[in-house]
C-alpha positions in Angstrom: -22.4 -11.4 4.0 -20.3 -10.2 7.0 -16.7 -9.6 6.0 -15.6 -7.9 9.2 -12.4 -9.3 10.6 -13.1 -12.1 13.1 -11.1 -12.3 16.4 -9.2 -15.5 17.1 -10.8 -18.3 19.1 -10.2 -17.7 22.9 -7.4 -19.8 24.4 -5.1 -19.8 27.4 -2.2 -18.2 25.5 -1.4 -14.5 25.7 -1.0 -13.0 22.2 2.1 -10.9 21.5 1.9 -8.8 18.3 5.2 -7.4 17.0 4.9 -4.8 14.3 7.8 -3.9 12.1 8.8 -2.7 8.6 11.4 -3.5 6.0 13.3 -0.2 5.8 16.8 -1.6 6.2 17.5 -4.9 8.0 17.5 -3.7 11.6 13.8 -3.2 12.4 12.8 -6.7 11.2 15.9 -8.3 12.8 15.0 -6.8 16.2 11.4 -8.1 15.8 12.6 -11.6 14.9 15.0 -11.6 17.8 12.2 -10.6 20.3 10.0 -13.3 18.8 12.6 -16.0 19.2 13.4 -14.9 22.8 9.7 -14.7 23.7 9.1 -18.2 22.3 12.2 -19.5 24.2 11.2 -17.9 27.5 7.4 -18.1 27.4 6.5 -20.4 24.6 4.0 -22.4 26.7 2.2 -19.3 27.7 2.0 -17.0 24.6 1.8 -16.9 20.9 4.1 -14.4 19.2 3.4 -13.0 15.7 5.5 -10.6 13.6 3.7 -8.5 10.9 4.5 -5.6 8.7 1.4 -3.2 8.6 2.8 -1.6 5.4 2.2 -4.9 3.6 -1.4 -5.3 5.0 -4.3 -5.2 2.6 -5.6 -1.6 2.5 -2.3 -0.1 3.4 -1.5 2.7 0.9 1.3 1.6 -1.5 2.7 5.1 -1.3 3.8 4.4 2.3 5.7 1.2 1.3 7.3 3.0 -1.6 8.5 5.9 0.5 9.3 4.1 3.8 10.9 0.9 2.4 11.9 1.1 -1.3 12.7 4.8 -1.0 14.8 4.2 2.0 16.9 1.6 0.2 17.3 3.8 -2.9 18.4 6.8 -0.9 20.9 4.8 1.2 22.4 3.2 -1.9 22.4 6.0 -4.3 21.5 9.4 -2.7 23.3 9.6 0.6 23.3 13.4 0.6 19.6 13.5 0.0 19.0 10.9 2.7 21.1 13.0 5.2 19.1 16.1 4.4 15.8 14.4 4.7 16.8 12.8 8.0 17.9 16.2 9.4 14.7 18.0 8.2 12.4 15.3 9.5 14.1 15.1 12.9 12.6 18.4 13.9 9.6 18.3 16.2 7.3 20.2 13.8 8.1 18.1 10.8 8.0 14.9 12.8 4.5 15.9 14.0 3.3 16.3 10.5 4.7 13.0 9.5 2.9 11.3 12.4 -0.4 12.7 11.3 0.0 11.6 7.8 0.8 8.1 8.9 -2.0 8.1 11.4 -4.6 9.0 8.8 -3.3 6.6 6.1 -2.7 3.6 8.4 -5.8 4.0 10.6 -8.0 1.5 8.8 -5.3 -1.2 8.1 -4.2 -1.0 11.7 -7.7 -1.1 13.1 -8.5 -4.2 11.1 -5.2 -5.8 12.0 -5.7 -5.3 15.7 -9.3 -6.6 15.4 -8.1 -9.7 13.6 -5.2 -10.5 15.9 -6.7 -9.4 19.3 -3.2 -8.9 20.9 -2.6 -8.7 24.6 0.3 -6.4 23.9 1.7 -4.7 20.8 5.4 -4.2 20.4 6.8 -1.9 17.6 10.3 -1.9 16.3 9.5 0.7 13.7 9.1 4.4 14.8 6.4 5.5 12.2 3.9 3.0 13.6 3.9 4.4 17.2 1.6 7.4 16.7 -0.8 5.5 14.4 -1.1 2.7 16.9 -1.7 5.1 19.8 -4.3 6.9 17.6 -6.2 3.6 16.8 -6.1 2.4 20.3 -7.4 5.8 21.6 -10.3 6.0 19.2 -11.3 2.4 20.0 -11.3 3.1 23.7 -8.9 0.2 24.0 -6.4 -0.5 26.8 -4.0 -2.7 24.8 -0.5 -1.8 26.1 2.0 -0.5 23.5 5.7 -1.0 23.6 8.4 0.7 21.5 11.8 -1.0 21.1 14.3 1.5 19.7 16.8 0.1 17.2 19.4 2.8 17.0 22.2 3.1 19.6 22.8 6.9 20.0 21.5 9.1 17.2 17.8 8.4 17.4 15.1 10.2 15.3 12.5 12.3 17.2 9.6 10.2 15.9 10.8 7.3 18.1 9.7 9.1 21.2 6.0 8.8 21.8 4.8 9.7 25.3 1.7 7.5 24.9 3.5 4.2 25.0 3.4 2.0 28.1 7.1 1.0 27.7 9.9 2.7 25.9 12.8 0.3 25.7 16.1 2.0 24.7 19.5 0.7 24.0 21.7 3.2 25.8 21.7 5.9 28.5 22.2 8.6 25.8 18.9 7.5 24.2 17.2 7.5 27.6 18.2 11.1 28.2 16.7 12.0 24.8 13.5 10.2 25.6 13.2 12.2 28.8 13.7 15.4 26.8 10.9 14.3 24.5 8.5 14.0 27.4 8.4 10.2 27.7 7.6 9.5 31.3 10.7 8.4 33.2 9.0 5.3 34.7 8.3 3.9 31.3 11.8 4.1 30.0 14.1 1.2 30.5 17.7 0.8 29.2 17.8 -2.8 27.9 20.4 -2.7 25.1 19.5 -3.4 21.5 18.0 -6.8 21.2 19.8 -9.3 19.0 18.9 -12.9 18.3 19.6 -15.3 21.2 21.9 -17.3 18.9 24.6 -14.6 19.2 24.9 -15.1 22.9 24.4 -18.8 22.8 27.5 -19.6 20.8 30.1 -20.8 23.3 32.5 -22.9 21.3 36.2 -21.9 21.1 37.0 -20.0 17.9 39.5 -22.7 16.7 36.7 -25.3 16.8 34.3 -23.1 14.8 37.1 -22.3 12.3 37.9 -26.0 11.8 34.2 -26.7 11.1 34.1 -23.8 8.6 37.2 -25.0 6.8 39.2 -21.9 7.9 42.8 -22.0 9.0 43.1 -22.1 12.8 46.6 -20.6 13.0 46.0 -17.1 11.5 44.4 -14.0 12.9 41.0 -13.6 11.1 39.1 -10.6 9.9 35.4 -10.9 9.0 34.3 -8.3 6.4 30.6 -7.8 6.2 28.9 -6.4 3.1 25.5 -6.0 1.7 23.4 -4.0 -0.7 23.8 -0.8 1.4 27.5 -1.2 2.1 30.2 0.5 0.0 34.0 -0.1 -0.2 33.8 -3.8 0.6 35.8 -4.9 -2.4 38.3 -2.0 -2.0 38.9 -2.9 1.6 39.3 -6.6 0.9 41.6 -6.2 -2.1 43.9 -3.7 -0.2 44.3 -6.0 2.8 44.9 -9.0 0.5 47.6 -7.2 -1.4 49.3 -5.7 1.7 51.0 -8.9 2.6 49.6 -8.8 6.1 49.6 -12.2 7.7 45.8 -12.4 8.1 42.9 -14.6 7.0 39.8 -12.9 5.5 36.2 -14.1 5.5 34.0 -11.9 3.4 30.2 -11.9 3.5 28.4 -10.2 0.5 25.0 -10.6 2.0 22.2 -10.0 -0.5 24.5 -8.1 -2.9 24.8 -10.6 -5.8 27.0 -8.2 -7.9 29.5 -7.9 -5.0 29.4 -11.7 -4.5 30.3 -12.2 -8.2 33.1 -9.7 -8.0 34.5 -11.3 -4.9 34.4 -14.8 -6.3 36.1 -13.6 -9.5 39.1 -12.2 -7.7 42.5 -13.9 -7.7 43.3 -13.7 -4.0 46.9 -13.9 -2.8 46.1 -14.8 0.8 43.6 -17.1 2.6 40.2 -15.7 1.7 36.7 -17.3 2.2 33.8 -15.7 0.3 30.2 -16.1 1.2 26.9 -14.7 -0.2 23.9 -14.6 2.0 24.5 -16.6 5.3 22.4 -17.9 8.1 25.3 -18.6 10.5 26.4 -15.1 11.3 26.9 -15.9 15.1 29.4 -18.6 14.2 31.2 -16.4 11.7 31.6 -13.6 14.2 32.7 -15.8 17.0 35.2 -17.5 14.7 36.8 -14.1 13.9 39.1 -11.8 15.8 37.8 -8.6 14.3 34.7 -7.5 12.3 35.1 -4.9 9.5 31.7 -3.5 8.5 29.3 -0.5 7.9 28.1 1.3 11.0 24.6 -0.2 11.0 22.9 -0.8 14.4 22.3 -4.4 13.6 25.9 -5.5 12.8 27.3 -3.3 15.5 25.1 -4.8 18.2 25.5 -8.4 17.0 29.3 -8.0 16.9 29.5 -6.5 20.4 27.1 -9.1 21.7 29.7 -11.7 20.5 32.5 -9.7 22.2 34.3 -8.8 19.0 35.7 -5.3 18.1 34.9 -3.4 15.0 36.7 -1.5 12.3 33.9 0.6 10.7 34.7 1.7 7.2 31.3 3.1 6.1 28.2 4.7 7.6 25.0 6.3 6.6 24.4 9.8 7.9 21.9 10.1 10.6 21.4 7.3 13.0 24.6 5.4 11.9 26.9 8.3 12.9 25.6 7.6 16.5 26.5 3.9 16.1 30.0 4.8 15.1 30.2 7.2 18.1 29.1 4.4 20.4 31.7 2.0 19.2 34.6 4.5 19.3 33.6 6.2 22.6 33.7 2.7 24.2 37.1 2.0 22.7 35.6 -1.1 21.1 36.6 -0.2 17.6 37.9 2.4 15.1 36.3 4.6 12.6 38.3 4.1 9.4 36.3 5.5 6.4 38.6 4.6 3.6 40.2 1.3 2.5 43.7 2.7 3.4 42.5 3.8 6.9 40.8 0.4 7.4 44.0 -1.4 6.6 46.0 0.9 8.8 43.7 0.1 11.8 44.0 -3.6 11.2 47.8 -3.4 10.9 48.0 -1.5 14.2 45.7 -3.9 16.0 47.7 -6.9 14.9 51.1 -5.4 15.4 53.6 -7.0 17.9 51.8 -9.3 20.3 48.4 -8.0 19.4 48.0 -5.9 22.5 45.8 -3.3 20.8 43.5 -6.0 19.5 43.3 -7.5 23.0 42.3 -4.2 24.5 39.7 -3.6 21.8 38.3 -7.1 22.4 38.0 -6.5 26.1 36.2 -3.2 25.6 33.8 -4.9 23.1 32.9 -7.5 25.7 32.1 -4.8 28.2 30.0 -2.8 25.6 28.1 -5.8 24.3 24.8 -6.8 25.7 24.0 -10.3 24.6 21.2 -10.7 27.1 19.4 -7.5 26.0 16.7 -9.4 24.1 15.8 -11.3 27.3 15.5 -8.0 29.2 13.1 -6.8 26.6 10.9 -9.9 26.6 10.8 -10.0 30.4 9.6 -6.4 30.6 7.0 -7.1 27.9 5.8 -10.2 29.8 5.6 -8.2 33.0 3.4 -5.6 31.2 1.1 -8.4 30.0 0.7 -9.7 33.5 0.2 -6.3 35.2 -1.8 -4.7 32.4 -1.3 -1.2 31.0 -0.3 1.6 33.3 -3.0 4.2 34.1 -2.5 6.9 31.4 -4.3 10.0 30.1 -3.5 9.5 26.5 -4.3 12.8 24.8 -5.9 12.7 21.5 -2.9 14.2 19.9 -4.4 14.5 16.4 -4.3 18.2 16.1 -0.8 19.0 17.2 0.3 19.5 13.6 -2.6 21.7 12.9 -1.3 24.2 15.4 1.7 24.8 13.1 1.7 28.1 11.1 0.7 26.4 7.8 -2.6 27.3 6.2 -4.7 25.3 3.8 -5.1 27.0 0.5 -5.4 26.3 -3.2 -1.8 25.2 -3.1 -3.0 22.0 -1.3 -4.9 20.7 -4.4 -2.0 21.8 -6.6 0.4 19.9 -4.4 -1.8 16.8 -4.6 -2.0 17.1 -8.4 1.8 17.2 -8.5 1.9 14.1 -6.4 -0.3 12.3 -9.0 2.1 13.3 -11.8 5.5 12.9 -10.2 6.0 12.4 -6.5 9.7 13.4 -6.7 8.7 16.8 -7.8 6.9 17.7 -4.6 8.7 20.0 -2.2 8.8 19.6 1.6 6.6 22.7 2.1 3.9 21.4 -0.3 3.8 18.0 1.4 3.6 19.7 4.7 0.5 21.7 3.5 -1.1 18.4 2.4 -0.4 16.9 5.8 -1.8 19.9 7.7 -4.9 20.0 5.4 -5.5 16.3 6.3 -5.3 17.0 10.0 -7.6 20.0 9.8 -10.3 18.0 8.2 -10.6 15.3 10.9 -13.1 15.6 13.7 -14.8 12.2 13.7 -14.0 8.7 12.6 -16.3 9.1 9.6 -14.3 12.2 8.5 -11.1 10.3 9.2 -12.1 7.5 6.8 -13.3 10.0 4.2 -10.0 12.0 4.2 -7.9 8.8 4.3 -9.8 7.4 1.3 -9.4 10.7 -0.5 -5.6 10.8 0.0 -5.3 7.1 -1.1 -7.2 7.9 -4.3 -5.0 10.9 -4.9 -1.9 8.9 -4.4 -3.3 6.2 -6.7 -2.6 3.6 -4.0 
């Protein structure tokens, strides 16, 4: 019985495949934004699908554990370790090793996924998929164009910059400069802004009208505080503002943090406070507010600026979020206020007198925001579909990690044995030796499959 993946029936629609992952909210949100804009703009001419390859059958569970669950745990509980890991992995050598591991372990799942979906273009909003995708396409002798959409504003990890892609869509000029330094061809780099859902730019109602619909007071300045499972200090910021006597209305979104939502609803608030859990009307909430107070995540920063609202950022994760904070503050579209007391002080200063500071911050936020970014992205993707991939000499880059001064030895098998027993006990150097050993074994597709299967078995995936 033939169980090979069958390609879809031929039709007149172009097929757009968007690949993402669920490490944080930003990667999937960007993918869904692109899907929505593609359907709005080109719905009668294309079919757009969003998939997470890490959840595909055959994808090693260790990748999902490390990339998604491990990311969440580190951001919530081990920020120092997350910062260290980010800085170590941002080096060119370590990034190359990581690319090779992902390429080996994701080769079969990606190959089957592409055979099943038969895309006319592949868009990735997750950096660790770029090298594996290029690897699979190269080995298949395929010409399917590849597009990377970078989801961080300034501080961008090295692994985002893959010279093999047909389009590298970046949010800011700073990121374009880094892409050039990482050897991405200049004619493939486009500054589009970070894509947010079309709904954020589509909301045009006056704030008073939205507030009335939400049951908020229309005569008070309003601050929207945005929380979530990865956001600290929400309760502390909200309580301090509430007890300050400041003449302000608060709307607080707990997101998926059920414990925070319970704490917020249990509070005895002195001022006008509206508490929400998970919401699906964030565009309306932001447009109804005068200021957004949040963590420095790329998603909430880009969504807020797209709505023309300034930010008071009271928390951030080391690594890419420090760049998001830098982007907001350098554009004078917000303040970095990393304690409840500093967040309150910023809000007091913004609202003082006739609100002149708030007005300036708002005007700067409108200039920094790019609500049309998602349409720029989909138009470039569509142009690529119509013109086809650019002529390219994609090097088979498989052995670049093998050139590093790391030698396979008996420590390799010892490292893998440790991985079987307790992954957390494996050092960076041991994992690097495992990666280099994998790369050194691969010469043909048969050997690739053999080593990938061996690693999967070792990891008990």
